[in-house]
N, C-alpha and C positions, 0 to 999 in steps of 0.2 A: 914661302913656299918659291920655287922657281918657274917660271913661265917655259913653256917648249913653243918656239915660233917657227913656222914653217917657210917657205919662200913666199916674200910679196914684191909688190911693185907700186911706187907710190907715182903718179902720174902728176900732180900738182898738188901743192899746200898753200892758201892764202895767206895774206900778210900777218893773219893774228891767228892762224890755224895751229893746231897742234896733233902731232906724230906721235903717237906714243906705243912702244912695242915692249913687253915684259912687264915686269913688276911696278907699283908706283903707289905712293901714299896720297898725293894731291896733284892736282894739275891747275894751276891760276891763270886767269886770262891776263895778257900781255898789251891789251889794247882795249879802248872804251868808244862808244859812239852812241850819239842822242839821236834818234829817227822821228822826226814829225811829217805825218802826212794827213791829208785831208779824207774826205768819207769818199768811200770805193777805192782807194788807193792800192791796197793790195789783195784786192778780189783775183782769184785764177779760177779758169774753166773755160767752159765752151757754152755761147750763145747768153751771155750775162746781159743783162740789162740793167743799167744803174739810173736813177732820178735822183739828183741832187740839186734842189732850187735853190737854197743857201746852203753855203757850205764855209765854215770858220774856223782854222784852225788855230788853238791857243797855242802859242809857242813859250809864254811868259812861264818862268820855272823860277820862282821866289828860294829855293834853297840851294839853288848854283850845284852842288855837287850830287850826284846821284851815289856812284860808284867810285870812291877813289882808289886809284892805281899806286898810292906809296908802300902798302904793305907787299906788293906782289912784284918782287923782285926780278 
C-alpha cells in the first residue's frame, strides 16, 4: 500500500543513521560498535550520587564477532 508523506525537514543524520520515507520491507544497520563502560558511566539525571569503591570493566570478548556486517550490503 503506498504511503502518503507530507512536508518534512531533515536537520541532521548521523554516520550510521537511517532516513526512511514511504514503504519499506527491511532496514539493515550499516555500522557496528562495541562499547565498554564502567560502573555509573551512562547514568543521567539530576543530583546523582555515585559511590564506586572498586570498579573493573572486563573488555575480554572470546567470541570476537558479535554481529557480522557481511549480510548487510
